[in-house]
Each structure stands twice: as structure tokens, then as C-alpha cells.
All heavy atoms as a GROMACS GRO file, in nm:
protein
  609
    1ALA      N    1   0.296  -0.911  -1.500
    1ALA     CA    2   0.189  -0.926  -1.596
    1ALA      C    3   0.171  -1.066  -1.638
    1ALA      O    4   0.268  -1.148  -1.632
    1ALA     CB    5   0.215  -0.836  -1.718
    2SER      N    6   0.057  -1.098  -1.683
    2SER     CA    7   0.025  -1.238  -1.719
    2SER      C    8  -0.028  -1.240  -1.862
    2SER      O    9  -0.103  -1.157  -1.905
    2SER     CB   10  -0.082  -1.292  -1.625
    2SER     OG   11  -0.133  -1.414  -1.670
    3ASN      N   12   0.012  -1.345  -1.935
    3ASN     CA   13  -0.043  -1.358  -2.073
    3ASN      C   14  -0.183  -1.407  -2.068
    3ASN      O   15  -0.257  -1.394  -2.166
    3ASN     CB   16   0.045  -1.461  -2.149
    3ASN     CG   17   0.184  -1.406  -2.179
    3ASN    OD1   18   0.201  -1.291  -2.186
    3ASN    ND2   19   0.277  -1.496  -2.191
    4ASP      N   20  -0.225  -1.467  -1.959
    4ASP     CA   21  -0.360  -1.524  -1.946
    4ASP      C   22  -0.453  -1.443  -1.860
    4ASP      O   23  -0.568  -1.482  -1.833
    4ASP     CB   24  -0.350  -1.664  -1.893
    4ASP     CG   25  -0.271  -1.756  -1.978
    4ASP    OD1   26  -0.275  -1.741  -2.104
    4ASP    OD2   27  -0.200  -1.842  -1.926
    5GLY      N   28  -0.412  -1.331  -1.817
    5GLY     CA   29  -0.492  -1.254  -1.720
    5GLY      C   30  -0.475  -1.103  -1.739
    5GLY      O   31  -0.417  -1.062  -1.840
    6THR      N   32  -0.524  -1.028  -1.648
    6THR     CA   33  -0.520  -0.886  -1.654
    6THR      C   34  -0.455  -0.831  -1.526
    6THR      O   35  -0.489  -0.877  -1.415
    6THR     CB   36  -0.658  -0.822  -1.664
    6THR    OG1   37  -0.722  -0.877  -1.783
    6THR    CG2   38  -0.658  -0.674  -1.678
    7THR      N   39  -0.364  -0.741  -1.536
    7THR     CA   40  -0.306  -0.678  -1.421
    7THR      C   41  -0.361  -0.540  -1.411
    7THR      O   42  -0.359  -0.460  -1.508
    7THR     CB   43  -0.147  -0.669  -1.439
    7THR    OG1   44  -0.094  -0.801  -1.450
    7THR    CG2   45  -0.083  -0.599  -1.320
    8THR      N   46  -0.411  -0.510  -1.293
    8THR     CA   47  -0.467  -0.376  -1.267
    8THR      C   48  -0.396  -0.314  -1.148
    8THR      O   49  -0.328  -0.385  -1.075
    8THR     CB   50  -0.617  -0.383  -1.234
    8THR    OG1   51  -0.636  -0.467  -1.122
    8THR    CG2   52  -0.697  -0.436  -1.354
    9TRP      N   53  -0.398  -0.184  -1.133
    9TRP     CA   54  -0.337  -0.118  -1.024
    9TRP      C   55  -0.407   0.010  -0.991
    9TRP      O   56  -0.476   0.070  -1.073
    9TRP     CB   57  -0.189  -0.094  -1.052
    9TRP     CG   58  -0.164   0.021  -1.152
    9TRP    CD1   59  -0.168   0.013  -1.284
    9TRP    CD2   60  -0.139   0.158  -1.119
    9TRP    NE1   61  -0.146   0.134  -1.344
    9TRP    CE2   62  -0.130   0.229  -1.240
    9TRP    CE3   63  -0.129   0.226  -1.001
    9TRP    CZ2   64  -0.105   0.363  -1.249
    9TRP    CZ3   65  -0.107   0.366  -1.010
    9TRP    CH2   66  -0.095   0.428  -1.130
   10ALA      N   67  -0.386   0.054  -0.859
   10ALA     CA   68  -0.435   0.178  -0.814
   10ALA      C   69  -0.340   0.229  -0.709
   10ALA      O   70  -0.285   0.146  -0.629
   10ALA     CB   71  -0.578   0.165  -0.756
   11ALA      N   72  -0.319   0.356  -0.695
   11ALA     CA   73  -0.224   0.412  -0.599
   11ALA      C   74  -0.274   0.396  -0.459
   11ALA      O   75  -0.194   0.377  -0.368
   11ALA     CB   76  -0.197   0.555  -0.631
   12GLY      N   77  -0.402   0.402  -0.433
   12GLY     CA   78  -0.454   0.386  -0.300
   12GLY      C   79  -0.421   0.506  -0.215
   12GLY      O   80  -0.500   0.602  -0.202
   13VAL      N   81  -0.303   0.508  -0.150
   13VAL     CA   82  -0.260   0.624  -0.063
   13VAL      C   83  -0.116   0.657  -0.099
   13VAL      O   84  -0.043   0.576  -0.150
   13VAL     CB   85  -0.275   0.594   0.085
   13VAL    CG1   86  -0.418   0.566   0.122
   13VAL    CG2   87  -0.185   0.477   0.129
   14ASP      N   88  -0.076   0.777  -0.064
   14ASP     CA   89   0.062   0.822  -0.080
   14ASP      C   90   0.141   0.774   0.041
   14ASP      O   91   0.085   0.738   0.146
   14ASP     CB   92   0.071   0.973  -0.091
   14ASP     CG   93   0.010   1.025  -0.222
   14ASP    OD1   94   0.018   0.956  -0.323
   14ASP    OD2   95  -0.040   1.137  -0.219
   15ILE      N   96   0.269   0.777   0.030
   15ILE     CA   97   0.359   0.729   0.135
   15ILE      C   98   0.337   0.813   0.262
   15ILE      O   99   0.321   0.756   0.373
   15ILE     CB  100   0.507   0.734   0.092
   15ILE    CG1  101   0.533   0.620  -0.005
   15ILE    CG2  102   0.602   0.718   0.211
   15ILE    CD1  103   0.667   0.622  -0.067
   16ASN      N  104   0.346   0.943   0.254
   16ASN     CA  105   0.342   1.029   0.370
   16ASN      C  106   0.234   1.139   0.353
   16ASN      O  107   0.267   1.254   0.340
   16ASN     CB  108   0.478   1.090   0.402
   16ASN     CG  109   0.486   1.152   0.538
   16ASN    OD1  110   0.396   1.137   0.618
   16ASN    ND2  111   0.594   1.220   0.564
   17SER      N  112   0.112   1.095   0.355
   17SER     CA  113  -0.002   1.186   0.326
   17SER      C  114  -0.125   1.133   0.392
   17SER      O  115  -0.134   1.016   0.422
   17SER     CB  116  -0.022   1.198   0.175
   17SER     OG  117  -0.139   1.268   0.146
   18ASN      N  118  -0.215   1.221   0.418
   18ASN     CA  119  -0.345   1.178   0.475
   18ASN      C  120  -0.453   1.174   0.363
   18ASN      O  121  -0.571   1.165   0.391
   18ASN     CB  122  -0.387   1.271   0.590
   18ASN     CG  123  -0.300   1.251   0.712
   18ASN    OD1  124  -0.260   1.138   0.738
   18ASN    ND2  125  -0.274   1.358   0.783
   19ARG      N  126  -0.407   1.187   0.239
   19ARG     CA  127  -0.502   1.185   0.124
   19ARG      C  128  -0.565   1.044   0.113
   19ARG      O  129  -0.496   0.943   0.121
   19ARG     CB  130  -0.420   1.211  -0.003
   19ARG     CG  131  -0.505   1.216  -0.132
   19ARG     CD  132  -0.417   1.231  -0.252
   19ARG     NE  133  -0.336   1.115  -0.276
   19ARG     CZ  134  -0.378   1.000  -0.339
   19ARG    NH1  135  -0.502   0.992  -0.383
   19ARG    NH2  136  -0.297   0.899  -0.354
   20THR      N  137  -0.693   1.039   0.098
   20THR     CA  138  -0.768   0.914   0.096
   20THR      C  139  -0.854   0.900  -0.028
   20THR      O  140  -0.919   0.795  -0.041
   20THR     CB  141  -0.860   0.901   0.221
   20THR    OG1  142  -0.957   1.010   0.217
   20THR    CG2  143  -0.784   0.905   0.352
   21ASN      N  144  -0.842   0.989  -0.122
   21ASN     CA  145  -0.931   0.982  -0.240
   21ASN      C  146  -0.899   0.868  -0.332
   21ASN      O  147  -0.979   0.833  -0.420
   21ASN     CB  148  -0.940   1.116  -0.316
   21ASN     CG  149  -0.808   1.161  -0.366
   21ASN    OD1  150  -0.704   1.136  -0.310
   21ASN    ND2  151  -0.805   1.231  -0.480
   22GLY      N  152  -0.789   0.804  -0.318
   22GLY     CA  153  -0.752   0.690  -0.405
   22GLY      C  154  -0.798   0.556  -0.343
   22GLY      O  155  -0.792   0.455  -0.411
   23ILE      N  156  -0.846   0.558  -0.222
   23ILE     CA  157  -0.880   0.432  -0.154
   23ILE      C  158  -0.999   0.360  -0.220
   23ILE      O  159  -0.990   0.240  -0.241
   23ILE     CB  160  -0.905   0.457  -0.004
   23ILE    CG1  161  -0.770   0.493   0.061
   23ILE    CG2  162  -0.968   0.332   0.061
   23ILE    CD1  163  -0.777   0.527   0.206
   24PRO      N  164  -1.112   0.432  -0.250
   24PRO     CA  165  -1.226   0.358  -0.307
   24PRO      C  166  -1.188   0.278  -0.429
   24PRO      O  167  -1.228   0.158  -0.445
   24PRO     CB  168  -1.326   0.467  -0.337
   24PRO     CG  169  -1.291   0.574  -0.236
   24PRO     CD  170  -1.141   0.570  -0.228
   25ARG      N  171  -1.117   0.335  -0.521
   25ARG     CA  172  -1.078   0.258  -0.647
   25ARG      C  173  -0.985   0.144  -0.615
   25ARG      O  174  -1.003   0.034  -0.664
   25ARG     CB  175  -1.012   0.352  -0.747
   25ARG     CG  176  -0.952   0.277  -0.869
   25ARG     CD  177  -0.909   0.378  -0.976
   25ARG     NE  178  -0.816   0.319  -1.070
   25ARG     CZ  179  -0.839   0.220  -1.156
   25ARG    NH1  180  -0.961   0.168  -1.160
   25ARG    NH2  181  -0.748   0.175  -1.242
   26ALA      N  182  -0.890   0.163  -0.527
   26ALA     CA  183  -0.799   0.058  -0.492
   26ALA      C  184  -0.874  -0.061  -0.425
   26ALA      O  185  -0.847  -0.174  -0.453
   26ALA     CB  186  -0.689   0.107  -0.397
   27LEU      N  187  -0.969  -0.029  -0.335
   27LEU     CA  188  -1.044  -0.135  -0.267
   27LEU      C  189  -1.132  -0.207  -0.368
   27LEU      O  190  -1.147  -0.330  -0.362
   27LEU     CB  191  -1.124  -0.078  -0.152
   27LEU     CG  192  -1.043  -0.032  -0.033
   27LEU    CD1  193  -1.137   0.028   0.076
   27LEU    CD2  194  -0.956  -0.137   0.020
   28LYS      N  195  -1.189  -0.136  -0.458
   28LYS     CA  196  -1.274  -0.200  -0.564
   28LYS      C  197  -1.190  -0.299  -0.645
   28LYS      O  198  -1.235  -0.415  -0.667
   28LYS     CB  199  -1.337  -0.094  -0.652
   28LYS     CG  200  -1.428  -0.156  -0.764
   28LYS     CD  201  -1.484  -0.042  -0.847
   28LYS     CE  202  -1.583  -0.097  -0.954
   28LYS     NZ  203  -1.534  -0.199  -1.044
   29LEU      N  204  -1.074  -0.260  -0.685
   29LEU     CA  205  -0.982  -0.350  -0.762
   29LEU      C  206  -0.945  -0.468  -0.674
   29LEU      O  207  -0.932  -0.582  -0.725
   29LEU     CB  208  -0.861  -0.274  -0.811
   29LEU     CG  209  -0.889  -0.168  -0.926
   29LEU    CD1  210  -0.761  -0.097  -0.959
   29LEU    CD2  211  -0.952  -0.234  -1.046
   30ALA      N  212  -0.911  -0.442  -0.546
   30ALA     CA  213  -0.873  -0.551  -0.459
   30ALA      C  214  -0.988  -0.653  -0.446
   30ALA      O  215  -0.962  -0.773  -0.445
   30ALA     CB  216  -0.834  -0.499  -0.320
   31GLU      N  217  -1.108  -0.606  -0.436
   31GLU     CA  218  -1.223  -0.698  -0.421
   31GLU      C  219  -1.244  -0.780  -0.540
   31GLU      O  220  -1.293  -0.896  -0.535
   31GLU     CB  221  -1.351  -0.613  -0.390
   31GLU     CG  222  -1.349  -0.553  -0.254
   31GLU     CD  223  -1.462  -0.449  -0.235
   31GLU    OE1  224  -1.530  -0.411  -0.333
   31GLU    OE2  225  -1.478  -0.404  -0.120
   32GLU      N  226  -1.207  -0.727  -0.660
   32GLU     CA  227  -1.223  -0.800  -0.786
   32GLU      C  228  -1.104  -0.890  -0.821
   32GLU      O  229  -1.113  -0.964  -0.913
   32GLU     CB  230  -1.250  -0.700  -0.898
   32GLU     CG  231  -1.376  -0.614  -0.880
   32GLU     CD  232  -1.387  -0.501  -0.977
   32GLU    OE1  233  -1.288  -0.476  -1.054
   32GLU    OE2  234  -1.492  -0.440  -0.984
   33ALA      N  235  -0.992  -0.874  -0.749
   33ALA     CA  236  -0.870  -0.939  -0.787
   33ALA      C  237  -0.859  -1.082  -0.737
   33ALA      O  238  -0.920  -1.118  -0.634
   33ALA     CB  239  -0.750  -0.859  -0.733
   34ASP      N  240  -0.787  -1.165  -0.812
   34ASP     CA  241  -0.756  -1.296  -0.760
   34ASP      C  242  -0.650  -1.290  -0.655
   34ASP      O  243  -0.646  -1.370  -0.560
   34ASP     CB  244  -0.702  -1.385  -0.876
   34ASP     CG  245  -0.811  -1.418  -0.980
   34ASP    OD1  246  -0.928  -1.420  -0.941
   34ASP    OD2  247  -0.778  -1.430  -1.100
   35TYR      N  248  -0.553  -1.199  -0.671
   35TYR     CA  249  -0.446  -1.170  -0.574
   35TYR      C  250  -0.419  -1.024  -0.569
   35TYR      O  251  -0.442  -0.950  -0.666
   35TYR     CB  252  -0.317  -1.241  -0.618
   35TYR     CG  253  -0.329  -1.388  -0.628
   35TYR    CD1  254  -0.361  -1.446  -0.751
   35TYR    CD2  255  -0.318  -1.474  -0.521
   35TYR    CE1  256  -0.376  -1.586  -0.764
   35TYR    CE2  257  -0.327  -1.609  -0.531
   35TYR     CZ  258  -0.361  -1.661  -0.653
   35TYR     OH  259  -0.378  -1.798  -0.664
   36VAL      N  260  -0.372  -0.974  -0.454
   36VAL     CA  261  -0.332  -0.835  -0.438
   36VAL      C  262  -0.184  -0.832  -0.399
   36VAL      O  263  -0.134  -0.909  -0.312
   36VAL     CB  264  -0.418  -0.768  -0.328
   36VAL    CG1  265  -0.364  -0.630  -0.293
   36VAL    CG2  266  -0.562  -0.767  -0.367
   37VAL      N  267  -0.112  -0.734  -0.456
   37VAL     CA  268   0.024  -0.702  -0.414
   37VAL      C  269   0.010  -0.565  -0.353
   37VAL      O  270  -0.018  -0.468  -0.422
   37VAL     CB  271   0.127  -0.703  -0.533
   37VAL    CG1  272   0.264  -0.666  -0.476
   37VAL    CG2  273   0.131  -0.842  -0.596
   38LEU      N  274   0.033  -0.557  -0.222
   38LEU     CA  275   0.014  -0.430  -0.146
   38LEU      C  276   0.153  -0.381  -0.110
   38LEU      O  277   0.225  -0.447  -0.035
   38LEU     CB  278  -0.071  -0.459  -0.025
   38LEU     CG  279  -0.090  -0.345   0.080
   38LEU    CD1  280  -0.164  -0.226   0.011
   38LEU    CD2  281  -0.162  -0.397   0.200
   39CYS      N  282   0.187  -0.263  -0.162
   39CYS     CA  283   0.317  -0.204  -0.131
   39CYS      C  284   0.300  -0.092  -0.032
   39CYS      O  285   0.227   0.002  -0.059
   39CYS     CB  286   0.384  -0.154  -0.257
   39CYS     SG  287   0.415  -0.281  -0.378
   40VAL      N  288   0.367  -0.100   0.082
   40VAL     CA  289   0.362   0.003   0.185
   40VAL      C  290   0.507   0.030   0.236
   40VAL      O  291   0.590  -0.058   0.216
   40VAL     CB  292   0.266  -0.032   0.304
   40VAL    CG1  293   0.125  -0.039   0.254
   40VAL    CG2  294   0.308  -0.163   0.368
   41GLY      N  295   0.524   0.140   0.300
   41GLY     CA  296   0.659   0.158   0.359
   41GLY      C  297   0.693   0.308   0.364
   41GLY      O  298   0.603   0.392   0.387
   42ILE      N  299   0.818   0.336   0.347
   42ILE     CA  300   0.875   0.474   0.361
   42ILE      C  301   0.957   0.506   0.240
   42ILE      O  302   0.992   0.421   0.163
   42ILE     CB  303   0.956   0.486   0.487
   42ILE    CG1  304   1.077   0.396   0.485
   42ILE    CG2  305   0.873   0.460   0.613
   42ILE    CD1  306   1.178   0.422   0.594
   43ASP      N  307   0.986   0.637   0.233
   43ASP     CA  308   1.081   0.683   0.130
   43ASP      C  309   1.191   0.759   0.198
   43ASP      O  310   1.200   0.760   0.323
   43ASP     CB  311   1.013   0.766   0.024
   43ASP     CG  312   0.948   0.896   0.079
   43ASP    OD1  313   0.978   0.930   0.195
   43ASP    OD2  314   0.873   0.960   0.003
   44ASN      N  315   1.279   0.824   0.125
   44ASN     CA  316   1.395   0.891   0.189
   44ASN      C  317   1.359   1.017   0.261
   44ASN      O  318   1.447   1.076   0.326
   44ASN     CB  319   1.507   0.914   0.086
   44ASN     CG  320   1.468   1.014  -0.022
   44ASN    OD1  321   1.354   1.060  -0.025
   44ASN    ND2  322   1.563   1.040  -0.108
   45THR      N  323   1.234   1.063   0.259
   45THR     CA  324   1.195   1.174   0.342
   45THR      C  325   1.168   1.128   0.488
   45THR      O  326   1.170   1.210   0.577
   45THR     CB  327   1.070   1.244   0.292
   45THR    OG1  328   0.955   1.162   0.303
   45THR    CG2  329   1.087   1.294   0.147
   46GLU      N  330   1.151   1.002   0.506
   46GLU     CA  331   1.126   0.942   0.640
   46GLU      C  332   1.250   0.892   0.708
   46GLU      O  333   1.264   0.902   0.827
   46GLU     CB  334   1.025   0.824   0.624
   46GLU     CG  335   0.889   0.864   0.580
   46GLU     CD  336   0.819   0.943   0.687
   46GLU    OE1  337   0.828   0.903   0.810
   46GLU    OE2  338   0.747   1.036   0.652
   47GLU      N  339   1.340   0.838   0.631
   47GLU     CA  340   1.465   0.783   0.685
   47GLU      C  341   1.572   0.779   0.580
   47GLU      O  342   1.547   0.738   0.470
   47GLU     CB  343   1.440   0.645   0.739
   47GLU     CG  344   1.556   0.577   0.801
   47GLU     CD  345   1.526   0.441   0.857
   47GLU    OE1  346   1.485   0.355   0.778
   47GLU    OE2  347   1.537   0.421   0.982
   48HIS      N  348   1.696   0.821   0.615
   48HIS     CA  349   1.809   0.812   0.527
   48HIS      C  350   1.933   0.829   0.612
   48HIS      O  351   1.928   0.849   0.734
   48HIS     CB  352   1.801   0.915   0.416
   48HIS     CG  353   1.786   1.056   0.458
   48HIS    ND1  354   1.894   1.133   0.500
   48HIS    CD2  355   1.680   1.137   0.468
   48HIS    CE1  356   1.850   1.251   0.534
   48HIS    NE2  357   1.723   1.258   0.518
   49GLU      N  358   2.048   0.825   0.549
   49GLU     CA  359   2.173   0.842   0.623
   49GLU      C  360   2.172   0.972   0.701
   49GLU      O  361   2.141   1.081   0.644
   49GLU     CB  362   2.291   0.844   0.520
   49GLU     CG  363   2.429   0.840   0.590
   49GLU     CD  364   2.457   0.705   0.658
   49GLU    OE1  365   2.411   0.603   0.605
   49GLU    OE2  366   2.520   0.714   0.760
   50GLY      N  367   2.188   0.967   0.832
   50GLY     CA  368   2.184   1.084   0.917
   50GLY      C  369   2.044   1.122   0.964
   50GLY      O  370   2.029   1.216   1.041
   51LEU      N  371   1.939   1.051   0.925
   51LEU     CA  372   1.802   1.076   0.972
   51LEU      C  373   1.742   0.941   1.006
   51LEU      O  374   1.708   0.866   0.912
   51LEU     CB  375   1.719   1.146   0.864
   51LEU     CG  376   1.572   1.168   0.898
   51LEU    CD1  377   1.558   1.264   1.016
   51LEU    CD2  378   1.498   1.223   0.780
   52ASP      N  379   1.717   0.920   1.130
   52ASP     CA  380   1.653   0.799   1.176
   52ASP      C  381   1.510   0.832   1.215
   52ASP      O  382   1.478   0.940   1.265
   52ASP     CB  383   1.721   0.740   1.299
   52ASP     CG  384   1.863   0.683   1.263
   52ASP    OD1  385   1.878   0.639   1.156
   52ASP    OD2  386   1.950   0.692   1.350
   53ARG      N  387   1.421   0.731   1.200
   53ARG     CA  388   1.284   0.748   1.237
   53ARG      C  389   1.268   0.730   1.394
   53ARG      O  390   1.346   0.659   1.457
   53ARG     CB  391   1.194   0.647   1.173
   53ARG     CG  392   1.192   0.660   1.025
   53ARG     CD  393   1.089   0.572   0.954
   53ARG     NE  394   1.114   0.430   0.979
   53ARG     CZ  395   1.022   0.340   0.957
   53ARG    NH1  396   0.901   0.370   0.916
   53ARG    NH2  397   1.047   0.214   0.977
   54GLU      N  398   1.171   0.800   1.450
   54GLU     CA  399   1.148   0.788   1.595
   54GLU      C  400   1.072   0.663   1.627
   54GLU      O  401   1.075   0.613   1.741
   54GLU     CB  402   1.074   0.909   1.643
   54GLU     CG  403   1.159   1.037   1.632
   54GLU     CD  404   1.087   1.159   1.685
   54GLU    OE1  405   0.989   1.143   1.760
   54GLU    OE2  406   1.134   1.270   1.656
   55ASP      N  407   0.996   0.606   1.530
   55ASP     CA  408   0.918   0.480   1.550
   55ASP      C  409   0.914   0.406   1.420
   55ASP      O  410   0.959   0.452   1.319
   55ASP     CB  411   0.782   0.508   1.605
   55ASP     CG  412   0.699   0.594   1.516
   55ASP    OD1  413   0.693   0.566   1.396
   55ASP    OD2  414   0.636   0.692   1.558
   56THR      N  415   0.853   0.287   1.422
   56THR     CA  416   0.847   0.203   1.302
   56THR      C  417   0.709   0.202   1.240
   56THR      O  418   0.681   0.120   1.153
   56THR     CB  419   0.895   0.060   1.331
   56THR    OG1  420   0.816   0.007   1.434
   56THR    CG2  421   1.044   0.061   1.373
   57ALA      N  422   0.622   0.288   1.289
   57ALA     CA  423   0.484   0.294   1.232
   57ALA      C  424   0.490   0.338   1.088
   57ALA      O  425   0.574   0.415   1.044
   57ALA     CB  426   0.402   0.389   1.315
   58LEU      N  427   0.390   0.288   1.013
   58LEU     CA  428   0.378   0.338   0.871
   58LEU      C  429   0.332   0.481   0.870
   58LEU      O  430   0.235   0.513   0.947
   58LEU     CB  431   0.283   0.246   0.797
   58LEU     CG  432   0.330   0.106   0.765
   58LEU    CD1  433   0.213   0.018   0.712
   58LEU    CD2  434   0.438   0.110   0.665
   59PRO      N  435   0.393   0.566   0.793
   59PRO     CA  436   0.346   0.705   0.786
   59PRO      C  437   0.214   0.717   0.714
   59PRO      O  438   0.163   0.633   0.642
   59PRO     CB  439   0.455   0.780   0.719
   59PRO     CG  440   0.526   0.674   0.630
   59PRO     CD  441   0.507   0.546   0.708
   60GLY      N  442   0.155   0.837   0.741
   60GLY     CA  443   0.026   0.870   0.669
   60GLY      C  444  -0.086   0.776   0.710
   60GLY      O  445  -0.096   0.733   0.823
   61VAL      N  446  -0.169   0.741   0.616
   61VAL     CA  447  -0.288   0.650   0.642
   61VAL      C  448  -0.261   0.514   0.589
   61VAL      O  449  -0.350   0.438   0.561
   61VAL     CB  450  -0.416   0.710   0.585
   61VAL    CG1  451  -0.456   0.837   0.659
   61VAL    CG2  452  -0.404   0.741   0.438
   62GLN      N  453  -0.132   0.475   0.571
   62GLN     CA  454  -0.102   0.342   0.511
   62GLN      C  455  -0.154   0.225   0.594
   62GLN      O  456  -0.200   0.127   0.538
   62GLN     CB  457   0.052   0.327   0.494
   62GLN     CG  458   0.112   0.419   0.384
   62GLN     CD  459   0.256   0.389   0.370
   62GLN    OE1  460   0.295   0.291   0.308
   62GLN    NE2  461   0.340   0.476   0.426
   63GLU      N  462  -0.140   0.238   0.730
   63GLU     CA  463  -0.189   0.122   0.812
   63GLU      C  464  -0.339   0.101   0.792
   63GLU      O  465  -0.384  -0.012   0.778
   63GLU     CB  466  -0.156   0.144   0.956
   63GLU     CG  467  -0.194   0.024   1.040
   63GLU     CD  468  -0.142   0.031   1.182
   63GLU    OE1  469  -0.061   0.119   1.218
   63GLU    OE2  470  -0.185  -0.054   1.262
   64GLU      N  471  -0.416   0.210   0.797
   64GLU     CA  472  -0.556   0.198   0.784
   64GLU      C  473  -0.591   0.146   0.643
   64GLU      O  474  -0.683   0.060   0.630
   64GLU     CB  475  -0.623   0.334   0.806
   64GLU     CG  476  -0.616   0.384   0.948
   64GLU     CD  477  -0.488   0.466   0.975
   64GLU    OE1  478  -0.391   0.465   0.886
   64GLU    OE2  479  -0.476   0.526   1.080
   65PHE      N  480  -0.522   0.189   0.544
   65PHE     CA  481  -0.541   0.144   0.405
   65PHE      C  482  -0.511  -0.005   0.396
   65PHE      O  483  -0.587  -0.084   0.339
   65PHE     CB  484  -0.456   0.222   0.308
   65PHE     CG  485  -0.461   0.168   0.166
   65PHE    CD1  486  -0.583   0.166   0.100
   65PHE    CD2  487  -0.347   0.125   0.104
   65PHE    CE1  488  -0.589   0.115  -0.032
   65PHE    CE2  489  -0.353   0.079  -0.028
   65PHE     CZ  490  -0.471   0.074  -0.094
   66ALA      N  491  -0.398  -0.046   0.456
   66ALA     CA  492  -0.357  -0.187   0.450
   66ALA      C  493  -0.460  -0.279   0.520
   66ALA      O  494  -0.501  -0.383   0.470
   66ALA     CB  495  -0.221  -0.210   0.514
   67GLN      N  496  -0.512  -0.232   0.631
   67GLN     CA  497  -0.620  -0.311   0.702
   67GLN      C  498  -0.746  -0.318   0.614
   67GLN      O  499  -0.808  -0.426   0.609
   67GLN     CB  500  -0.656  -0.239   0.835
   67GLN     CG  501  -0.544  -0.246   0.939
   67GLN     CD  502  -0.515  -0.387   0.987
   67GLN    OE1  503  -0.598  -0.474   0.980
   67GLN    NE2  504  -0.398  -0.406   1.037
   68ALA      N  505  -0.780  -0.216   0.546
   68ALA     CA  506  -0.898  -0.223   0.456
   68ALA      C  507  -0.872  -0.315   0.338
   68ALA      O  508  -0.967  -0.391   0.302
   68ALA     CB  509  -0.928  -0.077   0.404
   69VAL      N  510  -0.758  -0.316   0.282
   69VAL     CA  511  -0.722  -0.410   0.173
   69VAL      C  512  -0.733  -0.554   0.223
   69VAL      O  513  -0.794  -0.638   0.164
   69VAL     CB  514  -0.589  -0.381   0.110
   69VAL    CG1  515  -0.544  -0.491   0.020
   69VAL    CG2  516  -0.586  -0.249   0.037
   70LEU      N  517  -0.676  -0.580   0.342
   70LEU     CA  518  -0.675  -0.716   0.399
   70LEU      C  519  -0.821  -0.758   0.428
   70LEU      O  520  -0.858  -0.876   0.414
   70LEU     CB  521  -0.591  -0.722   0.518
   70LEU     CG  522  -0.440  -0.701   0.495
   70LEU    CD1  523  -0.364  -0.692   0.630
   70LEU    CD2  524  -0.383  -0.816   0.413
   71ALA      N  525  -0.910  -0.665   0.469
   71ALA     CA  526  -1.045  -0.692   0.497
   71ALA      C  527  -1.126  -0.736   0.378
   71ALA      O  528  -1.229  -0.797   0.395
   71ALA     CB  529  -1.113  -0.573   0.567
   72THR      N  530  -1.076  -0.709   0.254
   72THR     CA  531  -1.147  -0.754   0.133
   72THR      C  532  -1.142  -0.906   0.124
   72THR      O  533  -1.232  -0.965   0.052
   72THR     CB  534  -1.086  -0.694   0.006
   72THR    OG1  535  -0.956  -0.746  -0.018
   72THR    CG2  536  -1.083  -0.545   0.007
   73GLY      N  537  -1.047  -0.972   0.192
   73GLY     CA  538  -1.039  -1.115   0.186
   73GLY      C  539  -0.960  -1.169   0.070
   73GLY      O  540  -0.939  -1.288   0.058
   74ALA      N  541  -0.915  -1.078  -0.019
   74ALA     CA  542  -0.835  -1.125  -0.131
   74ALA      C  543  -0.696  -1.168  -0.086
   74ALA      O  544  -0.638  -1.107   0.004
   74ALA     CB  545  -0.814  -1.009  -0.232
   75PRO      N  546  -0.641  -1.282  -0.134
   75PRO     CA  547  -0.506  -1.322  -0.099
   75PRO      C  548  -0.410  -1.207  -0.124
   75PRO      O  549  -0.412  -1.150  -0.236
   75PRO     CB  550  -0.477  -1.444  -0.186
   75PRO     CG  551  -0.614  -1.498  -0.226
   75PRO     CD  552  -0.704  -1.371  -0.231
   76THR      N  553  -0.330  -1.171  -0.026
   76THR     CA  554  -0.250  -1.052  -0.036
   76THR      C  555  -0.103  -1.080  -0.010
   76THR      O  556  -0.071  -1.142   0.093
   76THR     CB  557  -0.305  -0.943   0.059
   76THR    OG1  558  -0.437  -0.911   0.031
   76THR    CG2  559  -0.220  -0.811   0.048
   77ILE      N  560  -0.017  -1.027  -0.098
   77ILE     CA  561   0.124  -1.022  -0.074
   77ILE      C  562   0.160  -0.885  -0.039
   77ILE      O  563   0.134  -0.788  -0.110
   77ILE     CB  564   0.199  -1.060  -0.204
   77ILE    CG1  565   0.157  -1.203  -0.251
   77ILE    CG2  566   0.351  -1.048  -0.186
   77ILE    CD1  567   0.194  -1.233  -0.391
   78MET      N  568   0.224  -0.864   0.080
   78MET     CA  569   0.259  -0.729   0.128
   78MET      C  570   0.409  -0.707   0.108
   78MET      O  571   0.490  -0.792   0.150
   78MET     CB  572   0.223  -0.712   0.277
   78MET     CG  573   0.253  -0.573   0.323
   78MET     SD  574   0.210  -0.540   0.495
   78MET     CE  575   0.033  -0.535   0.480
   79VAL      N  576   0.443  -0.602   0.038
   79VAL     CA  577   0.581  -0.566   0.015
   79VAL      C  578   0.606  -0.439   0.099
   79VAL      O  579   0.542  -0.338   0.086
   79VAL     CB  580   0.607  -0.528  -0.136
   79VAL    CG1  581   0.746  -0.480  -0.160
   79VAL    CG2  582   0.569  -0.644  -0.227
   80LEU      N  583   0.708  -0.456   0.193
   80LEU     CA  584   0.747  -0.346   0.277
   80LEU      C  585   0.870  -0.279   0.217
   80LEU      O  586   0.972  -0.341   0.192
   80LEU     CB  587   0.779  -0.394   0.417
   80LEU     CG  588   0.660  -0.452   0.497
   80LEU    CD1  589   0.712  -0.512   0.628
   80LEU    CD2  590   0.558  -0.344   0.522
   81VAL      N  591   0.855  -0.149   0.183
   81VAL     CA  592   0.966  -0.071   0.129
   81VAL      C  593   1.023   0.012   0.246
   81VAL      O  594   0.953   0.098   0.298
   81VAL     CB  595   0.914   0.020   0.012
   81VAL    CG1  596   1.026   0.101  -0.044
   81VAL    CG2  597   0.849  -0.066  -0.093
   82ASN      N  598   1.145  -0.013   0.285
   82ASN     CA  599   1.211   0.053   0.393
   82ASN      C  600   1.354   0.094   0.355
   82ASN      O  601   1.416   0.035   0.267
   82ASN     CB  602   1.213  -0.034   0.517
   82ASN     CG  603   1.069  -0.055   0.564
   82ASN    OD1  604   1.004   0.036   0.611
   82ASN    ND2  605   1.024  -0.181   0.559
   83GLY      N  606   1.410   0.184   0.434
   83GLY     CA  607   1.545   0.233   0.407
   83GLY      C  608   1.651   0.146   0.474
   83GLY      O  609   1.630   0.045   0.532
   0.00000   0.00000   0.00000
């Protein structure tokens, strides 16, 4: 948070879902933002002790969402959450 600015957020997409109804709001906020912090990755349903992933692709529609956020042209910091 900033004392001189406003911090906004939107969920966009879930980690392991094909739900897309949060994308329009997230893209609108990204287009209006000075900077975007984009968090993508996995949770313990995807990988944990005794369960390895078969590939390293982002689950659900995260990759498509990330591409759409990057296409807004807003400077973006991507945070990868992995096990």
C-alpha cells in the first residue's frame, strides 16, 4: 500500500479452474494501474510431498489470463507461487 496512491486488486482467475468471470474486472484495473503485480502458480492440490506434477504448465486459464494482463501494456511484476 502507498500513502500517496491507491492499491486495487481483483482475483482474475482461480488457481485450478476454468472460471473466467473475474477477468474483465482484473483487466480493467490493470489498464488503469501504474503497475501490476500478477500472481500465478500452483497450490498444494497440484504438487506436494509425494505428488509431482506431470508438466510445468500453469493450471486452469492462468496462462491466458497472464497474457491478457501483459497485453494491457502496464508494467507488470509477475510472482510465481510454486511448491
